[in-house]
C-alpha positions in Angstrom: -8.8 16.3 2.3 -9.5 18.5 5.4 -12.3 16.3 6.6 -10.1 13.2 6.4 -7.3 15.0 8.3 -9.8 15.9 11.1 -10.9 12.3 11.4 -7.3 11.0 11.8 -6.6 13.8 14.3 -4.5 16.2 12.2 -4.8 19.7 11.0 -1.9 20.0 8.5 -1.0 18.2 5.3 2.2 16.2 5.8 4.1 17.0 2.6 2.7 20.4 1.7 6.1 22.2 2.2 8.1 19.6 0.2 5.6 19.6 -2.7 5.6 23.4 -2.8 9.4 23.6 -2.6 9.7 21.1 -5.5 6.6 21.8 -7.6 8.4 23.5 -10.5 10.9 20.7 -10.8 8.1 18.1 -10.5 6.0 19.8 -13.2 9.0 20.1 -15.5 10.0 16.4 -15.2 6.5 15.0 -15.4 5.5 17.1 -18.4 8.5 15.7 -20.3 8.1 12.1 -19.3 6.0 8.9 -20.0 4.6 6.8 -17.1 3.2 3.4 -16.6 1.3 2.9 -13.3 0.7 -0.8 -12.5 -2.1 -1.4 -10.0 -3.3 2.1 -10.7 -6.9 1.6 -9.8 -6.3 0.7 -6.1 -6.5 3.5 -3.5 -2.8 4.4 -3.7 -2.6 3.8 -7.4 -5.5 6.2 -8.1 -3.8 8.8 -5.9 -0.5 8.5 -7.7 -2.2 8.5 -11.1 -3.9 11.8 -10.2 -0.7 13.4 -9.0 1.0 12.5 -12.3 -2.1 13.4 -14.5 -2.5 16.9 -13.0 1.1 17.7 -14.0 0.5 17.0 -17.7 2.6 14.0 -18.6 3.6 13.1 -22.2 2.1 9.7 -21.8 0.3 8.0 -18.8 -0.8 4.4 -19.1 -2.6 2.7 -16.2 -3.0 -1.0 -15.7 -5.1 -2.8 -13.1 -6.9 -6.1 -12.7 -10.1 -4.3 -11.5 -12.2 -3.2 -14.5 -14.7 -1.4 -12.2 -12.2 0.6 -10.2 -10.6 1.6 -13.5 -13.9 3.0 -14.8 -14.3 5.0 -11.6 -10.7 6.3 -11.9 -11.4 7.6 -15.4 -14.7 9.2 -14.3 -12.9 10.8 -11.3 -10.1 12.2 -13.4 -12.3 13.6 -16.1 -14.6 15.2 -13.5 -11.7 16.7 -11.5 -9.0 17.6 -14.0 -10.5 17.1 -17.5 -7.9 16.2 -20.1 -4.2 16.4 -20.8 -2.2 17.2 -24.0 -0.4 13.8 -23.8 -1.8 10.3 -24.2 -3.9 8.8 -21.3 -5.0 5.2 -21.5 -6.2 2.5 -19.1 -5.9 -1.2 -19.5 -7.8 -3.9 -17.5 -5.0 -6.5 -17.4 -3.6 -8.9 -14.9 0.2 -8.3 -14.8 0.8 -12.0 -14.3 -0.9 -12.8 -17.6 0.4 -13.3 -21.2 -1.9 -10.5 -22.4 0.1 -8.1 -20.2 3.3 -9.5 -21.6 2.0 -8.8 -25.1 1.0 -5.3 -24.0 4.6 -4.6 -22.8 6.1 -6.4 -25.8 4.3 -4.3 -28.3 4.9 -0.9 -26.6 6.3 -0.8 -23.2 8.6 2.2 -23.6 8.2 4.3 -20.5 10.5 6.7 -18.6 9.0 5.7 -15.3 7.3 2.5 -14.2 5.4 2.7 -10.9 4.2 -0.6 -9.4 1.4 -0.2 -6.8 -0.1 -3.6 -7.2 -0.2 -5.7 -3.9 -2.1 -8.0 -1.7 -2.0 -5.7 1.3 -4.2 -7.4 3.9 -2.8 -9.2 6.9 -5.8 -11.5 6.7 -4.6 -12.8 3.3 -2.3 -15.2 5.1 -5.2 -17.2 6.6 -5.1 -19.9 3.9 -2.2 -21.4 1.8 -3.8 -20.4 -1.6 -4.3 -16.7 -1.0 -0.9 -16.7 0.7 0.7 -18.1 -2.5 -1.0 -15.4 -4.5 0.4 -12.8 -2.1 3.9 -14.2 -2.9 3.1 -14.1 -6.6 1.8 -10.5 -6.5 4.1 -8.9 -4.0 7.3 -10.6 -4.9 7.4 -12.4 -8.3 5.2 -10.0 -10.3 7.5 -7.2 -9.0 10.6 -9.1 -10.1 9.0 -9.8 -13.5 7.9 -6.2 -14.3 11.3 -5.0 -13.1 13.0 -7.3 -15.7 10.6 -6.0 -18.4 11.5 -2.4 -17.4 15.2 -3.2 -17.7 14.7 -4.8 -21.2 12.7 -1.8 -22.4 15.3 0.7 -21.2 13.1 2.3 -18.5 14.8 5.2 -16.6 13.4 4.4 -13.2 11.3 1.7 -11.5 9.3 2.6 -8.3 7.4 0.2 -6.1 5.6 0.4 -2.8 6.9 -1.4 0.2 5.2 -1.1 3.7 6.1 0.0 7.2 5.3 -3.6 8.1 8.5 -4.7 6.2 10.6 -3.1 9.0 11.0 -6.0 11.5 8.0 -7.9 10.0 5.7 -10.0 12.2 3.2 -11.0 9.5 3.4 -12.7 6.1 2.3 -9.5 4.2 5.1 -7.4 5.8 7.6 -10.3 5.2 6.5 -10.7 1.6 7.3 -7.0 1.1 10.6 -7.3 2.9 11.5 -10.2 0.5 10.3 -8.1 -2.4 12.8 -5.4 -1.3 15.6 -8.0 -1.5 14.6 -9.0 -5.1 14.5 -5.2 -6.0 18.0 -4.7 -4.6 19.3 -7.5 -6.8 17.8 -5.8 -10.0 19.0 -2.4 -8.8 22.4 -3.2 -10.4 20.7 -3.0 -13.8 18.2 -0.2 -13.3 17.6 2.7 -10.9 14.9 1.8 -8.4 13.3 3.6 -5.5 10.5 2.6 -3.0 8.3 4.0 -0.3 7.3 2.7 3.1 4.3 4.4 4.6 1.5 4.2 7.1 -2.1 3.1 6.7 -3.8 5.1 4.0 -7.0 6.5 5.6 -10.2 5.2 4.1 -8.4 3.2 1.4 -10.4 0.4 -0.3 -10.9 -2.6 2.0 -9.3 -0.8 5.1 -11.1 -0.7 8.4 -11.9 3.0 8.0 -13.3 2.3 4.5 -15.4 -0.3 6.3 -16.9 2.4 8.6 -18.5 4.0 5.5 -19.9 0.6 4.4 -21.3 -0.2 7.9 -23.1 3.1 8.1 -24.6 2.7 4.6 -25.8 -0.8 5.6 -27.0 0.1 9.1 -24.5 -2.2 10.8 -22.4 -1.8 14.0 -18.9 -0.2 14.0 -16.2 -2.6 15.2 -12.6 -1.6 15.9 -9.6 -2.7 18.0 -9.0 -0.4 21.0 -5.4 -1.4 21.6 -3.7 -1.0 18.2 -2.2 2.4 17.3 -1.4 3.3 13.8 0.0 6.2 11.7 -2.3 7.4 9.0 -1.7 9.3 5.8 -4.5 10.6 3.5 -4.8 9.1 -0.1 -3.5 12.3 -1.6 -0.4 12.2 0.7 0.2 8.6 -0.3 0.2 9.7 -4.0 2.6 12.6 -3.2 5.0 10.4 -1.3 5.1 7.8 -4.2 5.7 10.5 -6.9 8.4 12.2 -4.8 10.2 8.9 -4.3 9.8 7.9 -8.0 11.0 11.3 -9.4 13.6 12.4 -6.8 14.8 9.1 -5.2 18.3 8.0 -5.9 19.0 4.4 -6.7 17.8 2.1 -3.9 16.3 4.9 -1.8 13.3 4.1 0.3 11.2 7.2 1.2 9.0 7.4 4.4 7.1 10.1 6.2 9.1 11.8 9.0 7.6 11.5 12.4 6.4 14.9 13.6 3.7 16.6 15.6 1.6 16.3 12.4 2.0 12.5 12.2 1.0 10.8 15.4 -0.3 7.4 16.5 -4.0 7.1 16.9 -6.2 4.0 17.7 -8.9 2.8 15.4 -11.5 3.2 18.1 -10.5 6.9 18.6 -11.0 7.4 14.8 -14.4 5.6 15.0 -15.6 8.0 17.7 -14.4 11.0 15.7 -16.0 9.5 12.6 -19.4 9.0 14.2 -19.5 12.4 15.8 -18.6 14.0 12.5 -21.8 12.4 10.9 -23.9 13.3 14.0 -24.0 10.1 16.1 -23.0 9.4 19.6 -21.0 6.1 20.0 -22.8 3.5 22.2 -20.4 0.9 23.5 -21.7 -2.7 23.3 -20.6 -5.8 25.3 -20.5 -8.3 22.4 -21.3 -8.9 18.7 -24.8 -10.1 19.4 -25.8 -6.9 21.3 -24.2 -4.7 18.6 -26.1 -6.4 15.7 -29.4 -6.2 17.6 -29.0 -2.5 18.6 -28.1 -1.6 15.0 -31.8 -1.9 14.1 -33.0 0.6 16.7 -30.2 2.9 18.1 -29.5 5.0 15.0 -33.0 6.6 15.2 -32.0 7.9 18.7 -28.8 9.5 17.3 -26.6 6.8 18.7 -24.5 4.1 16.9 -23.6 0.7 18.3 -19.9 0.1 18.6 -17.8 -2.8 19.7 -14.3 -1.9 20.7 -12.1 -4.9 21.7 -8.4 -5.8 22.1 -6.8 -7.5 19.1 -6.0 -11.2 19.2 -5.6 -12.1 15.5 -2.5 -13.4 13.7 -0.1 -10.9 12.3 -1.1 -7.7 14.1 1.9 -5.6 15.0 1.8 -3.7 18.3 3.4 -0.6 16.9 4.6 0.8 13.6 8.1 1.6 12.4 9.3 2.9 9.1 12.9 1.8 9.5 15.1 -0.4 11.7 18.1 0.6 13.8 20.4 -1.1 11.2 19.3 1.2 8.3 21.2 4.4 7.3 19.0 7.5 7.1 19.1 10.8 5.3 16.8 13.1 7.3 18.0 16.4 5.8 17.2 16.4 2.1 13.5 17.1 2.6 11.4 18.8 5.2 8.9 15.9 6.0 10.3 13.0 4.0 13.0 10.7 5.4 15.1 8.5 3.2 16.6 5.1 3.9 19.9 4.8 2.0 20.6 1.3 0.8 23.5 -0.7 -0.6 22.6 -3.6 -3.0 22.7 -6.2 -0.2 21.1 -9.6 -0.9 22.0 -13.2 -0.9 21.9 -14.5 -4.5 22.0 -18.1 -3.5 19.1 -17.7 -1.1 17.0 -15.7 -3.5 17.4 -18.4 -6.2 16.6 -21.1 -3.7 13.5 -19.3 -2.6 12.3 -18.9 -6.1 13.0 -22.5 -7.0 11.2 -23.8 -3.9 8.1 -21.7 -4.4 8.0 -22.6 -8.2 8.3 -26.3 -7.2 5.3 -26.0 -4.8 3.3 -24.2 -7.5 4.0 -26.8 -10.1 2.9 -29.6 -7.8 -0.4 -27.7 -7.2 -0.1 -28.7 -3.6 1.4 -26.9 -0.6 0.6 -25.9 3.0 1.0 -22.6 4.8 3.9 -24.1 6.7 5.7 -24.8 3.5 5.7 -21.1 2.6 6.4 -19.9 6.1 9.5 -22.1 6.2 10.8 -20.5 3.0 10.2 -17.0 4.4 12.2 -17.9 7.6 15.2 -18.9 5.4 15.3 -15.4 3.9 14.3 -13.6 7.2 15.8 -15.6 10.0 14.6 -13.2 12.7 11.1 -13.0 11.2 8.8 -12.4 14.3 5.8 -14.4 12.9 3.4 -15.7 15.6 0.5 -17.9 14.7 -2.5 -17.4 17.0 -4.9 -19.5 15.0 -7.3 -16.6 14.8 -7.8 -14.4 11.7 -9.8 -11.2 11.0 -12.3 -13.2 8.9 -13.6 -14.9 12.0 -14.6 -11.5 13.4 -17.3 -9.0 12.6 
């Protein structure tokens, strides 16, 4: 963890004090409870699963669509922590499938359900089909698994939102904002809590994870030099989710408090730290062509070709925020965790209309990106979506 902290420009773990202060209570609750982690083999899902596992739960089931990531999760857990007295099981299932429904129907009794499944990439809005899957995964699968938790008498349902849901500018952030509305509706029937947090450093598919891949493949490092982000480590993401799940009151959204330990840093700054950490001097290139060419020769001289440019793709937010000025905060309950306190505010008619319209598009097997964007604007009238016509997939 310390190496990751250094790379994102920090020296101290964010939630160490809160975890220490609440450790006995955490252990007591976890050891007496059963858990289902949905999307548990992604980066945040794995981190949450480990946080639960090491506190000896009565039952821990993990569901994820990625069979390979699940295998790695089990190997990682066995190699780090060994075994627990309770039941630990993993299931390679798609939560939108009838197999998953059968799995819940024939068991499905859990004290806590944590949903970490998501399409998290801004680039996923580039085409209408992936965008529809984002709606399905981020909004409707959440609503479906929430309903199943209600029917099975689950004590608490937790799901991850995103900092990009506060005043969203991209479809990913907006889908999570709409997910929050659907969660608020169900919060009248079950206790729910959520978390909004920053980028998880070196999580699967992230730009920083891409740095590892580029080095292994002898390819240039590319990063925007104008976008600043907050970063948490994978372990911190797991701690934040568990704290919200166990200690959050109904409708609470937890987020990391801004402090001297959590500061904005550009991707290019991290790239420079990353390269120096593995013994390379960054060499700044003019364009992609030069960067690709120099990747064949420069590393032998102890230098690595880098291309740092301003961002011009759809959906990039200039800055990050965990809450809006309209939200009510509790900044006193924990040392380094802030809480957004929510009422069950939603528009029943608009949610139903959104669901009907999206289902109608799906049943016709034909829709455009504009069709979906239009429905998003009906639920989020001040949605700051700007279409630039450029996406990350068109860059190195």
